[in-house]
C-alpha positions as CSV (number, residue, x, y, z in Angstrom):
1,M,24.8,108.1,189.2
2,V,23.3,111.3,188.8
3,Y,21.1,112.7,191.7
4,P,18.4,114.7,191.0
5,A,18.1,118.1,192.8
6,E,14.7,117.1,194.4
7,K,16.6,114.4,196.3
8,F,17.9,116.9,198.6
9,V,14.7,118.6,199.6
10,G,13.8,117.5,203.0
11,Q,17.3,116.2,203.9
12,L,19.1,117.2,207.1
13,L,22.7,118.2,206.2
14,N,25.3,117.9,208.8
15,E,22.6,117.6,211.5
16,R,21.9,121.4,211.2
17,Y,20.5,122.5,207.9
18,R,17.2,121.2,206.9
19,V,16.6,121.5,202.9
20,I,13.2,123.1,202.2
21,K,13.1,123.8,198.5
22,Q,15.1,124.6,195.4
23,V,15.5,128.3,194.6
24,G,18.1,128.2,191.9
25,S,20.4,126.3,189.5
26,G,23.4,127.0,187.5
27,G,26.2,125.2,185.6
28,M,28.1,124.2,188.7
29,G,25.3,123.3,191.3
30,D,21.9,124.1,192.7
31,V,20.8,126.5,195.3
32,F,18.2,125.4,198.2
33,L,16.4,127.5,200.8
34,A,17.2,125.8,204.1
35,E,16.5,126.4,207.9
36,H,18.9,125.9,210.7
37,E,17.4,123.3,212.8
38,I,18.4,124.9,216.3
39,L,18.5,128.7,215.5
40,H,15.5,128.5,213.0
41,K,17.2,131.0,210.7
42,K,16.7,130.9,206.9
43,L,20.0,130.0,205.0
44,A,20.9,129.2,201.5
45,V,22.7,126.2,200.8
46,K,24.7,125.8,197.4
47,I,25.2,122.1,196.3
48,L,27.7,121.1,193.8
49,H,26.6,118.7,191.2
50,F,27.5,115.2,191.7
51,E,29.7,114.6,188.6
52,Q,31.5,118.0,189.4
53,S,32.1,116.6,193.1
54,K,34.1,113.9,191.6
55,N,36.4,116.4,189.8
56,R,39.2,118.0,191.9
57,E,39.4,121.3,189.8
58,Y,35.7,121.8,190.3
59,V,35.7,121.1,194.0
60,E,38.7,123.6,194.3
61,R,36.8,126.2,192.4
62,F,33.6,125.5,194.5
63,R,35.8,125.8,197.7
64,R,37.5,128.9,196.6
65,E,34.1,130.6,196.3
66,A,33.3,129.6,199.9
67,I,36.7,131.0,201.1
68,S,36.4,134.2,199.0
69,A,33.0,135.0,200.2
70,S,33.7,134.2,203.7
71,S,37.0,136.1,204.2
72,I,35.8,139.4,202.8
73,G,33.2,140.1,205.4
74,H,31.5,143.1,203.6
75,V,27.7,144.0,204.0
76,N,27.2,143.9,200.3
77,I,28.7,140.3,199.8
78,A,26.7,137.4,200.5
79,D,28.5,135.8,203.6
80,V,29.4,132.0,203.6
81,S,29.4,130.2,207.0
82,D,29.9,126.5,206.4
83,F,31.3,124.0,204.0
84,G,30.8,120.2,203.8
85,Y,29.6,117.1,201.8
86,T,26.1,115.5,201.6
87,N,25.9,111.9,202.3
88,E,25.9,111.3,198.5
89,G,29.4,112.9,198.2
90,N,28.2,116.2,196.8
91,A,30.3,119.2,198.1
92,Y,28.2,122.2,199.5
93,F,28.3,125.4,201.5
94,V,26.1,127.4,203.4
95,M,25.4,131.2,203.1
96,E,23.2,133.9,204.1
97,Y,19.6,133.8,202.3
98,V,18.9,136.8,200.1
99,E,15.1,137.6,199.6
100,G,15.2,139.5,196.3
101,H,16.0,138.9,192.7
102,S,19.0,139.5,190.5
103,L,19.9,142.6,188.5
104,A,19.5,140.4,185.5
105,E,15.8,140.0,186.4
106,E,15.4,143.7,187.0
107,L,16.7,144.5,183.7
108,K,14.6,142.1,181.9
109,E,11.5,143.6,183.4
110,R,12.6,147.2,183.1
111,H,15.0,147.2,180.3
112,S,16.9,150.2,181.2
113,L,17.2,151.9,184.7
114,P,17.1,155.5,185.9
115,L,20.4,157.2,186.7
116,E,19.9,157.2,190.6
117,F,19.3,153.3,190.6
118,A,22.2,152.6,188.3
119,I,24.4,154.8,190.7
120,A,23.0,153.0,193.7
121,V,23.9,149.6,192.4
122,A,27.3,150.4,190.9
123,S,28.4,152.3,194.0
124,Q,27.7,149.4,196.4
125,V,29.5,147.0,193.9
126,A,32.3,149.3,193.9
127,L,32.6,149.5,197.5
128,A,32.2,145.9,198.1
129,L,34.9,144.9,195.4
130,Y,37.1,147.6,196.7
131,S,37.2,145.7,199.8
132,A,37.6,142.5,198.0
133,H,40.6,143.7,196.0
134,G,42.2,144.7,199.2
135,K,42.2,141.3,200.3
136,G,43.7,140.0,197.2
137,I,40.4,138.7,195.8
138,I,39.2,139.3,192.1
139,H,35.8,138.3,191.3
140,R,36.5,137.6,187.7
141,D,32.6,136.8,186.7
142,L,30.7,140.1,187.6
143,K,27.5,140.2,185.7
144,P,23.9,141.1,186.5
145,E,23.1,137.5,187.5
146,N,25.7,137.7,190.3
147,I,24.3,140.9,191.8
148,L,21.2,140.4,193.8
149,L,18.9,143.1,194.9
150,T,17.0,143.3,198.1
151,E,15.6,145.7,200.6
152,K,17.4,146.4,204.0
153,E,16.1,148.6,206.5
154,G,13.8,150.5,204.1
155,T,16.6,150.9,201.6
156,Y,16.2,149.6,198.0
157,P,18.2,148.6,196.0
158,F,20.4,146.9,198.6
159,V,23.1,145.0,196.8
160,K,24.6,141.5,197.8
161,I,27.2,140.1,195.5
162,V,27.4,136.4,195.0
163,D,29.3,133.7,192.9
164,F,33.0,133.8,193.5
165,G,33.3,130.7,191.7
166,I,36.1,131.6,189.4
167,S,37.6,134.2,191.7
168,K,41.2,134.8,191.8
169,I,42.7,134.6,195.3
170,R,46.2,135.0,196.7
171,H,47.9,131.7,197.8
172,S,48.1,132.6,201.5
173,M,44.3,132.3,201.8
174,L,44.7,128.4,200.9
175,E,46.0,125.8,202.9
176,P,49.8,126.0,203.0
177,N,50.3,122.2,202.3
178,L,48.0,122.1,199.2
179,R,49.6,122.5,195.9
180,Y,47.8,125.2,194.3
181,H,46.8,125.2,190.6
182,T,45.6,128.5,189.4
183,L,42.5,128.4,187.1
184,T,44.0,131.2,185.1
185,K,46.2,129.0,182.9
186,T,47.7,130.8,179.8
187,G,45.3,130.9,177.0
188,A,42.3,129.7,179.2
189,V,39.1,131.8,179.2
190,F,36.9,131.7,182.3
191,G,33.8,133.8,182.7
192,T,31.0,135.4,180.8
193,P,31.9,136.8,177.2
194,E,29.6,139.6,177.4
195,Y,31.2,141.1,180.6
196,M,34.8,139.9,180.2
197,S,37.7,142.4,180.2
198,P,40.0,142.5,177.1
199,E,42.7,140.9,178.9
200,Q,40.6,138.2,180.4
201,A,39.2,137.6,176.9
202,A,42.7,137.0,175.6
203,G,43.4,134.5,178.5
204,E,46.1,136.8,180.1
205,E,46.8,137.6,183.6
206,I,44.2,139.7,185.1
207,Y,43.9,142.2,188.1
208,A,41.5,144.3,189.8
209,A,41.1,146.5,186.5
210,S,39.3,143.6,185.0
211,D,36.4,143.9,187.7
212,I,36.4,147.6,186.8
213,Y,35.9,146.9,183.1
214,S,33.1,144.4,183.9
215,L,31.0,147.0,186.2
216,G,31.6,149.5,183.3
217,I,29.8,147.1,181.2
218,I,27.0,146.4,183.8
219,M,26.6,150.4,184.1
220,Y,26.3,150.6,180.3
221,E,23.7,148.0,180.2
222,M,21.8,149.6,183.0
223,L,21.6,152.9,181.5
224,T,21.2,152.1,177.8
225,G,19.1,148.7,177.9
226,Q,21.7,147.1,175.7
227,L,25.2,145.4,176.0
228,P,28.0,147.3,174.3
229,F,29.2,144.0,172.7
230,Y,27.0,141.2,171.6
231,D,27.1,138.5,169.0
232,T,25.6,135.0,168.8
233,N,29.0,133.7,168.3
234,Y,31.3,133.2,171.5
235,M,34.6,134.0,169.8
236,K,33.3,137.1,168.0
237,I,32.1,138.7,171.5
238,L,35.8,137.8,172.7
239,S,37.2,139.6,169.7
240,K,35.1,142.6,170.2
241,Q,35.9,143.0,173.9
242,Q,39.7,143.2,172.7
243,F,39.5,145.3,169.7
244,D,36.2,147.1,169.2
245,I,35.5,150.5,170.6
246,P,31.7,150.9,172.0
247,K,29.2,153.4,171.0
248,L,29.0,156.2,173.5
249,P,26.2,155.5,176.0
250,S,24.6,158.8,175.1
251,V,24.4,157.7,171.4
252,V,22.2,154.8,172.5
253,N,20.4,156.9,175.2
254,P,20.5,160.6,174.5
255,E,19.3,161.3,178.1
256,I,22.8,160.4,179.4
257,T,25.0,163.3,180.0
258,G,28.7,163.7,179.0
259,D,30.0,163.2,182.7
260,I,28.3,159.7,182.9
261,D,29.6,159.1,179.4
262,A,33.1,159.6,180.6
263,I,32.8,157.6,183.8
264,I,31.5,154.6,181.8
265,M,34.1,154.8,178.9
266,K,37.0,155.3,181.4
267,C,35.9,151.8,182.9
268,L,35.9,150.4,179.3
269,E,39.3,151.4,178.1
270,K,40.9,148.5,176.4
271,K,44.3,149.0,178.2
272,S,43.8,148.3,182.0
273,C,46.2,151.1,183.0
274,N,44.0,153.8,181.4
275,R,41.0,152.7,183.6
276,Y,40.3,153.8,187.1
277,D,43.2,153.1,189.4
278,S,40.8,151.4,191.9
279,M,37.2,150.9,192.6
280,L,37.6,153.9,195.0
281,Q,38.3,156.2,192.4
282,L,35.2,155.1,190.5
283,L,33.2,155.4,193.7
284,G,34.2,159.0,194.2
285,D,33.2,160.0,190.6
286,L,29.9,158.2,191.0
287,K,29.2,160.2,194.3
288,A,30.2,163.5,192.6
289,A,27.8,162.7,189.7
290,Y,25.1,161.8,192.3
291,I,25.4,165.1,193.9
292,R,26.0,167.1,190.6
293,H,22.7,165.7,189.1
294,G,20.8,166.6,192.3
295,L,19.5,163.0,192.7
296,E,19.1,162.9,196.4
297,S,15.4,163.8,196.3
298,K,14.9,160.8,194.0
299,L,16.9,158.2,196.0
300,N,18.6,158.8,199.3
301,L,22.0,157.0,199.1
302,A,23.3,158.4,202.5
303,F,23.8,154.7,203.3
304,I,26.5,154.6,201.0
305,F,28.1,157.9,200.6
306,N,27.9,159.2,204.2
307,T,31.4,158.3,205.7
308,G,29.8,157.4,209.0
309,T,28.2,154.4,207.4
310,V,31.8,153.0,206.7
311,Q,32.5,153.2,210.4
312,S,29.2,151.4,211.3
313,I,30.4,148.6,209.1
314,N,33.7,148.4,210.5
315,P,34.0,150.0,214.0
316,L,37.9,149.6,213.7
317,L,38.0,152.3,211.1
318,V,41.2,153.6,212.3
319,E,43.0,150.3,212.2
320,N,41.7,149.6,208.6
321,P,43.7,151.4,205.8
322,Y,41.2,150.7,203.3
323,D,38.1,152.1,205.3
324,R,40.3,155.1,205.9
325,E,41.1,155.6,202.3
326,I,37.2,155.3,201.7
327,K,36.3,157.9,204.3
328,N,39.0,160.4,202.9
329,I,37.7,160.3,199.4
330,L,33.9,160.5,200.3
331,D,34.9,163.4,202.6
332,N,36.9,165.1,199.6
333,T,33.9,164.6,197.4
334,N,31.6,166.3,199.9
335,N,34.0,169.3,200.1
336,R,34.0,169.6,196.2
337,S,30.2,169.4,195.9
338,E,29.1,171.0,199.1
339,K,25.9,173.0,199.0
340,V,25.2,176.3,201.0
341,T,22.3,175.8,203.4
342,M,20.7,178.5,205.4
343,D,18.5,178.4,208.4
344,K,14.9,179.5,208.3
345,G,13.6,182.6,209.7
346,G,15.3,185.2,212.0
347,A,17.0,188.7,211.5
348,G,20.5,186.7,211.4
349,S,19.3,184.4,208.6
350,L,18.0,187.3,206.6
351,T,21.2,189.1,206.8
352,L,23.0,185.9,205.7
353,K,20.5,185.5,202.8
354,I,21.3,189.1,201.8
355,A,24.9,188.9,202.0
356,I,25.1,185.6,200.0
357,I,22.9,187.0,197.2
358,V,24.8,190.1,197.0
359,S,28.0,187.9,196.9
360,L,26.7,185.8,194.3
361,L,25.5,188.7,192.0
362,A,29.3,190.4,192.5
363,L,30.7,186.9,191.6
364,G,28.4,186.7,188.6
365,A,29.4,190.1,187.4
366,L,33.0,189.3,187.8
367,A,32.6,186.0,185.8
368,V,30.9,187.8,182.8
369,W,33.5,190.6,183.0
370,R,36.4,188.0,182.8
371,Y,34.8,185.9,180.3
372,Q,34.3,189.0,178.0
373,T,38.0,190.1,178.8
374,K,39.0,186.6,177.9
375,V,37.2,186.4,174.8
376,N,37.8,190.0,173.3
377,T,41.5,190.7,174.5
378,P,43.2,188.2,172.1
379,M,41.4,189.7,169.2
380,V,42.3,193.2,170.1
381,A,46.0,192.3,170.9
382,E,46.1,190.7,167.5
383,R,45.0,193.6,165.7
384,V,47.4,196.0,167.4
385,Q,50.2,193.8,166.8
386,A,49.4,193.4,163.1
387,S,49.1,197.1,162.6
388,K,51.9,198.4,164.6
389,P,54.7,198.1,162.1
390,E,52.6,200.1,159.3
391,E,51.8,202.7,161.8
392,Q,55.2,203.3,162.9
393,A,56.5,203.5,159.4
394,A,53.8,206.1,158.5
395,R,53.9,208.2,161.6
396,P,56.5,210.9,161.9
397,Q,58.8,210.5,165.0
398,P,59.2,213.5,167.2
399,E,62.5,215.3,167.3
400,I,64.4,215.1,170.5
401,K,66.4,218.0,171.4
402,S,68.9,218.1,174.3
403,E,71.9,220.3,175.2
404,Q,73.8,217.2,176.5
405,P,74.3,213.9,174.9
406,L,72.1,211.3,176.3
407,P,73.9,208.7,178.5
408,A,74.1,205.3,177.0
409,R,71.5,203.0,178.3
410,K,72.7,199.9,180.1
411,K,71.2,196.8,178.8
412,A,69.1,195.0,181.5
413,P,70.2,191.6,182.3
414,A,68.2,189.0,180.2
415,A,65.5,187.6,182.3
416,A,65.9,183.8,182.8
417,P,63.1,181.8,181.0
418,Q,60.5,181.1,183.3
419,K,59.1,177.4,183.4
420,S,55.5,177.0,183.1
421,S,54.0,175.8,186.4
422,K,51.1,174.4,184.7
423,K,51.4,170.5,184.3
424,T,50.8,168.8,181.1
425,M,50.2,165.3,179.8
426,T,51.4,163.6,176.6
427,L,48.9,162.3,174.1
428,K,50.4,160.0,171.4
429,V,48.1,158.9,168.6
430,N,49.3,156.1,166.3
431,S,47.2,154.5,163.2
432,N,48.1,151.8,160.9
433,I,46.9,154.3,158.1
434,P,48.8,157.6,158.5
435,G,47.0,161.0,158.1
436,V,44.1,160.6,160.5
437,R,42.9,164.0,161.9
438,V,42.5,163.9,165.6
439,Y,40.0,166.6,167.3
440,N,38.2,167.1,170.4
441,R,34.8,165.9,169.8
442,E,33.1,168.2,172.3
443,S,34.6,171.5,171.1
444,G,35.6,170.5,167.4
445,K,39.1,171.9,167.8
446,T,41.9,170.1,166.0
447,I,44.6,168.4,168.3
448,C,46.6,167.2,165.5
449,K,46.1,167.3,161.6
450,K,47.8,164.0,160.8
451,T,48.8,160.8,162.7
452,P,51.1,159.7,163.8
453,C,51.3,162.6,166.2
454,E,52.4,163.7,169.8
455,R,50.8,166.6,171.6
456,K,51.2,168.1,175.1
457,L,47.5,168.8,176.8
458,P,46.7,170.4,179.9
459,K,46.8,167.9,182.7
460,E,43.8,167.7,184.8
461,E,43.0,165.4,187.8
462,S,40.1,163.1,186.8
463,G,39.9,165.1,183.7
464,M,38.4,163.4,180.6
465,M,38.4,164.3,176.8
466,I,36.2,162.6,174.0
467,L,38.5,162.4,171.0
468,G,37.2,162.4,167.5
469,F,38.8,160.9,164.3
470,E,38.5,161.8,160.7
471,Y,39.8,160.1,157.7
472,E,38.5,160.1,154.3
473,D,35.3,157.9,154.3
474,F,36.2,155.7,157.3
475,N,33.8,155.8,160.2
476,I,36.1,155.8,163.3
477,K,34.4,155.5,166.7
478,P,35.2,158.3,169.1
479,M,37.3,157.5,172.3
480,V,37.2,158.8,175.8
481,I,41.0,159.5,177.3
482,S,41.9,160.5,180.9
483,L,43.8,163.9,181.3
484,D,45.6,162.9,184.5
485,R,48.2,160.8,182.9
486,D,50.2,160.2,179.6
487,M,48.0,158.3,177.0
488,T,49.0,156.3,173.8
489,V,45.9,155.7,171.5
490,N,46.6,153.3,168.7
491,L,44.1,153.3,165.9
492,N,43.3,150.3,163.6
493,L,41.3,151.3,160.5
494,K,39.9,148.3,158.8
495,T,38.3,148.3,155.4
496,T,35.1,146.8,156.9
497,E,34.7,150.2,158.6
498,V,34.5,152.3,155.5
499,E,31.2,153.6,154.9
500,Q,29.9,152.9,151.3
């Protein structure tokens, strides 16, 4: 027997929750607005469809969603407070009611979002999922429909993440006497194709980096108004997620700058090891971009980026290593991007202003001198070195007169070769068709003339480089690489990519 969703309207569940109206519907169940009979508090009740309630795997997945959301306890994740069954046998759980709408609805209405809005959403998602990952929970179905936007204490957008229905959680969070069957069986694919990581699309084991990839796609969509990969064929999307390189966001939206390109493309690396090590590292780069672009005047995100916010969320900051790491990375970002501020008025303030201005002028002059020196010196040195042998041959040498023979000079001990203190990373580029030229897309400088090749590049913490590729008439998409670790790039040139 199939029970229509309207049947539950007006019912009293577990003698506590009065169902008021249906507010949403999904593949697994329906969501209702309810009110606590004693506390008169608005709540949301998600009721699993009756047919799914008879399937052990669906019930387990539904129960997993309740366990995951309730155990994280993060302000940006909708909390779950109760679990039970209706009189008809439908499983249900009770969660906080979020007054607002989804990110999917926001994108449908506005198409693309301004940078400050996108950073606000992405930062809250990163912070929430960093907390979830620290507790062994991976969302696995992160998409705009599962990101709710609401207003809290005058702050908008304030994020609430929902739907941990296919999340991956560690065994210890389940009942020890329950035999656990993972939903991530070899070759099985769960999730939404447009937001799946390559490893998830391939049915492989997934880790926290999979959520980072999904968030990268969401950032791409928020800033460009379109998905990096789309097709009407389900299997083609899965294939694109695994093998195709997306266009740079700035190609779709020219207003996007290179640093934002680099953040998004690092999230979208095909190999999980080449993405951010954690959501926390991504959060640090998002804050740096927020400061660099001067977005505070457009949208105040102090509630995310001020480290005091972390302590207000969890008063036991010292006891929680995850919150301590968040505090450290936000503090470091503050130190890197701190701006000089001066008091208004007063003789001391005027003196300070003059001193700062003089210092800045001096530093500017020094920078110009160093730049000119850096540019000109190699050219002069090359000319001197090139002309030196001819000059020595043509120039008469002065005759040395001495009454006594000159003492033989002692040979100075050979200096031990000095090891360069500058760290490097190794870039390897392979291709199924040899002979591809690899170059720095920003500077145009050739990195290697022909593939396969291996080159040493200066290692930079959180550094990025956009690689360009050239080979005959092939149109090979650029790729962003990290400069903080060794990287291997494998190019697969297909005849379908040849421009006619």
